[in-house]
N, C-alpha and C positions, 0 to 999 in steps of 0.2 A: 176146065173152067177156072179162071183167074179171079180170086176173091181176096179182098183185103178186109178182114173181119175179126170179131171178138165176141165173147159171151160173158155177161155179168153174173154175179152170184146172187143166190136167193138167201136173204138174211135168216130165214127160218131153217135153212139147212145147217147153219153153224159153221161157215167158212172160217179158216184160220189164216191170219195175216202173218207172214214171215218177215224177218228182218231183211233189209236190202241185200241182194247178191250182186257181185260184179257183173258189168255188161260184157259184151263180146269184144269191143274195141278197148283194149287195156294195155298197159305197159307189160313187158315180159314177166315181171315178178307176179303181177296179177293173173296172167294167163297160166303161169306155172301153178298157181294156187288152184285155178279152175281145173287144170289137168289132174292135180292130186285129188280134188273132190270128185271128179268124174270117175277116176279109178276106184276111189273108195266106195262110191254108190254102186258101181257095176259089180265089184267083188262082193259087197254085202248082199246084193240081190242074188248073185250066183250061189252064195253060201247058204241062202235060206232053204230050209228043209221042207217048205211047202209053197204052193203057188200063191196062197193068200199072204204069207209072210214076205215073199218076194215083191208082191204088188204093194204091200204097205211100206216096205223099205223104199221103193221107188217114189211113191207119192209124198212120203214124209221127208225125204232127203233131196228131192229135185230142186228145192228152193236154194240149196247151196250152189247150184249152177246158174240159175236165172231167177230174177225177182218175179214171184207169182203169189197171189193172195190165196188161191185154192187150187189143188191138184186132184184130179179124179182119174182113176184107171177104168176104162170101159171095155167090156168084151164086145167085139164088133158084131158077133152073131150070138144066138142063144136067147133064152128067156131073161136071164139076169141082166139088168140094165147097168148096174154099177158093181164093180168088183172091189174097189177100195177107194177111200177118200181121205185126204190129208187130215192130220189131227187125230188119227186113230178113231174117227167117228164110225159108228156102225151104219153101213149103207142101208137106206130105206128104198125099196124098189117101186113103191107106188105113190110117192108124194109128188108135188108139182115139179120139183127139181129133177127127180128121176125121169119124169115124163118128158121134160125138156131135153135131157140127155138122150132119151130114146128117139125123140123127133130128129135130132141132129144126126145121130149115128145111122138112122135109116136112110137119110139123104146122102151122107158122105161115106157109107161103109165100103164103097168101091174106090174111094179117093186114095191114091197112093202117095200124095204129097201133103205137106202141112198146109192148113187153111186157117186164115184169120177171119173171125166172124164178129161183126158188131151189129147194132140195131139198124145202121144205115146200109149195110152190105148183105144182110140176111136175104138169100134168094126169095123172091116173091112166090115162087112155085112151091115153097115149103109151107105146109099148113102147120104152123108151130106157134100156137098161142102161148104155151108155157115158156117156150124159148124167148119170145118177145118180152115177156115179163122179166125173165132173168136178165136179158140184155139191158133193160132199162133200170134195173136195180143197182144199188151201191154207187150211185152217181154216174152210171154208164160203165158197162162191163165189156171187156174185150176177151174173147175166147180163142185160144190157139188149139185147133183140132190137129193132133199129131199122131198119125198112124205109126205103129211100131213095126219095124222091118221083120219079115218072117224069115227065120233061119233056114227054112227049107228051100228058099229061093222063089217061092210062089209070089204072084203079083199082089194077092190080097193079104192084108194083115189080119191077125187074129185079135189083136188088142190095139187100143188107141188111148192117148192121153188127152184129157180135157183140162186145159190150164187157163186160169182166169187172172186178169188184171182189172182192178177197179178204178173208178174216178177217171175214166176215159184215157188211161195211160196206154200208149201204143206199144205194140210188139216191134222190136228192132230186127232188121234183117240179119244182123250178126248173131242175135239171140236164137233166131230160127235155125241158122246154120249150125250153131253149137248143138241145139237139141236134135237136129236131124242126124248129126254124127252119133249122138248119145242113143238115139232110138235103135240103132243096130244092136248095141249091147243090152238094152232093156228088153228087146224082143228075144234075144238069146237067153236072157235070164228067166223070162217067163215061160219059155218053151223047153228049157233043159229039165231033166229029171231032178226032182227035189229030194235030195238025200244028203247025208253028211259028206262034206268034201274030204276025199281021201288024197293020199299022196299022188295018185295017178292024175288028179285034177290040177296039180300045181303047175304042170307044164302048160295046160290050157290057159290058166290064169296068167302065167308069164307071157304067153303069146298075146293074150288079150291086152295086157299092159303095153307090150311093144307096139301093137296096132294102134292103141289110143295115143301113145306118144308120137308115133309116126304121123298119124292124122293131124294132131295138133301142131306138129312141126311145120306142116304145110298150111297152117291157118293164117290168113292174111291179117297183118297188123300194120300200123304206122310205125316207122322207125323213130327212135327217140334219141335226142342229143342232150346230154347233161353238161352244164357249164356253170361256173361261178358268176354271180351277177352283182353289180354295184349300181346304186341309184345316183344319177348325176343330174345337174340342172339342165333343163331344156332351153336352148338359146339364151345363155347368160350374157350380161353386159360385162365386157372386158375392160379393165383399166390399164392403159399403156403409159410408159414413161414419156412425158412431153419433150424432154431434152436430157442431155447427159448431165449426171450429177450424182450426189450422195444423199441417201435418205437420212434425214436428221431425226424424224419423229413419226411413228405410226399412230394414227389417231383412232383406229378401230381394231377390233379383235375378231377372230374367226367365229362365225355364227351370229355376230352382232347385226341387228337390224338397222339400216340406214335409210335416210330419205334423200330425195333428189336435191343436190346442192351441198350436201354435207362434206366436210373435209375428210379425205381418206388418209393422206400422209403429207409431210412437208419435206422439202429439200433443205440441205445445208446451204445457206445463201451468203456465207462470208466471202467466198471468192467472187460471187456476182456483185456484191456490194462494193468490194474493192475495185473490180473492173468498172463499175458504174462511176465511182469517184474519179478514177483515172480518165475515163472517157469524157466526163464533164470538164475536167481540167484541160483535156485536149481541145475541147470546143473553145474554152476561154482563150487558150494560147492561139488557136487558129484565127479567132475573131480579132485578137490584138494584132496579129501579123497582117490580116486583111486591112485593118485600119492604118497600119504603117505603110502598106503598099499604096493605099488610096491617097495618103498624104504625100508620098513621094512621086506619085504618078504624074504630077504637073511638070516635073523637071526630068524625071528618070523614065526613059522609054522602056527599060527592062522591067521596072516595077509595074508600069502600066500593063505589060504583057502577062505578068504573073497573077494579076487580079482574078481573071476567070478561073484559073487553076486553084487559087486559094479558096474561092467560093465553093468549088466542087469538094475541096478538102473539108470545108465546114459542113457541107451537106452529108459527107461520108461520116464525119464524127457524130453528127446529130442522129443519123440512121443507126449507128452503133449504140448510142445512148438509148434510143427507142427500143432496139432489140433487147438490150440488157434489162430495161425496165419491163418489157413484156415477159421476159423469163422470170423476173422477180414476181410478177403477177401470177405466173403459172407455177411458182414454187409451192403454192398451196393447192394440191391436186384435189379436185372435188368430183363427186360422182354425178353422172347425168341420169341415173336411174335408181329407183328405190328397190330394196330387196335385202338379202342376207349376204354378209361378207363371206367369201370363200378364199382362204389362204392356207397353203400347205404348211409353211414354216414361218410364222410371224416373227420370231426372234431373229431369224437369219436375214430378215428384210431390213432391220434397223442397222444403219451404217453400210449398207450394201451400195455398190457403185452401179448405177443404172445407165443403160445406153438408150438413146432415142428410139422409141418404138418397141422397147422391151415390155412384154406382158408382166404386170406386177401382181395383180389379183383379179378376181371377178366378183360381180354382184349378181346373185341368183334370186329368182322368184321361187320361194319354197312351194308354191302351189303348182308350178309347172316343172315337172321332172320327167325323166325317162330312164329305163333300165339299160345298162350297158353290160354285155356279156363277153367273156373271153373264151371262145370256142376252140378246142384243140384242132390243129390242122388236120388230124386224122379224120375228123367229122365234118370238115368244111365242105366236102363234096355233097353232103346231104342237105345243105342249107338252101332255102328258097326265100325270096322276098315275099312278105305277107304271110309267112308260115306262122301258125299259132304258137304262142309262148305261154308257159304256165310257170309262175314265179312264187316261191315261198321265201319270205324274208326271215332272217334270224330273229328279228324282234317279235315276229308272230308266225311261228312255223306251221300252225294249223290252218292259216288262212291262205287260200290259193288266189293269186291275182292273174288275170288274163291280159295278154297283149298280142302284138303281132310284129314280125320282123320288119324294120324300116330300112336299114342299111347294112350291107355286108362289106367289111373292109378287105383289103388285099395285102397290106403289110403284115408280116409275121413278127410278133414280139413275144417275150416271155411273160407268162402270167405270174401271180404271186407264188404259185406252186412250181415255178420254173418249167412250165410246159409250153412249148411253142404253140402260139394261139393267134387267132385273128379277132379283131374287134367286131362285134355285132351289136348294133343299136336297135331298140324296139320302141314301140309306142303303146301306151295303155289303151285297152279297149274301152274302159269306163273311167270316170273320175276317180283318181286314187290319191289318197293323202299319204304319200311316202316322202319323207324328208331326204334331202341329198346326203350322201355318205353311207346310207344303210347298205348292208350286204346280205346276201342270201344265195339260194341255188335256183337255177332255171332249167326247165325242160322244154326243148324246142321240138315241135312235131315235124318230122321229115316225111319223105314220100312213102308210099306203100311198099311193103316188103313181106317176106314170110317170117313167121315166128322163129323158125330154126336159124335162119340167116341173121336175124336180129340178135339172138342169144349168142351165136357162135362167131359172129363177124370179127370181134376183137381178138378172141383166142386164135382164130385162123390167121389174122394179121401177125400175131406174135410168133406163130409157128412158121409162117412164111419168112419172117425176118430172121428167125433162129436158124432155119435150114437153108436160107437163100433161095427159096423156090420162086 
């Protein structure tokens, strides 16, 4: 029977709310932490010198593996309905909560897999009035019924865990997978003879640890790519040199806000002014020569033939003057867009010789930015377009900003840390107020892999390079 369900808590029973525990889909560091916690809980339960202490250890420490508001250990058979409840509360066997637990265990006592129970998915064939009340309490409760594996290999479990989430919080599939792995060790802890652990048990504990580590190394996770990130303008307005010349004066400073039509910089116009003066004199000389030729044309046939050529010369001179005058107009370079000035080295720009079409500076809109990452080439094969990106800026390291990969570059260049890298641009998922120039660290989510491969991928690469494998 495939059921998606949960069971809420009865406020009269005194449920305990634990602090949040990490989910199943986590970076390797977090999964390593879960691994250590699972080993700690399993060893503590195995060391318990009584069944009740082992049960209390499990229900009071299971919140370190997954987030749950209340945990209850239930004997699948027998008269006793509750063996232990989180918070070291004394179980009461005949109150409405205990009756709800009994209603569920009678229906699912032969169920060998985890079942999620909610008020919407509770089977109608169950006559469970107390369970329905529990499921409607605490803003909507989800119960995970988790049979604990029998160490004898039998199909039926002797114990089960009743785990609650309140306020209609769902159970994740990765959480269920983790708890299913853990149920093997919990079942062993509850079935093993409870006495002081001797040296002979150290080997069994060591093997248990190895089994847990091996199981978690096969745990599916998303690969993670770490890279430095810098906030850059998104589609800035670039200012290019309109003609060859030398910059005389820079009228703006980096970060200064400008409006459309403001002067950005001025050229040194002394050479242009001299050329203009000479061109105007050339026009006067050409016109005087034309007048002379027109006066001599009545008697001199050669002079009459030179008149059209001289007129063309005058037009050429006039075009030269118009061109120089246009350059003088353009000598005051203005911006066609409002925004913030972005210049890498403003002092180096004054007196610099510019060539036509050379990019001088850019005008950025501070409200439209995007993150740019330098991803090491060793991780480039894990990149995918639209992959999720999580960014922490140095100015606010506790704030996580989400985005997605927009463009993956092909050219390899050195990062600030002198690591061969490719450029990767991303887009913000939401509206983000991040000024250009800010730096931080980014984590890009890659394809699915195994935890062991994620942890040991780079060490294996180093070994391969070292030994030439």
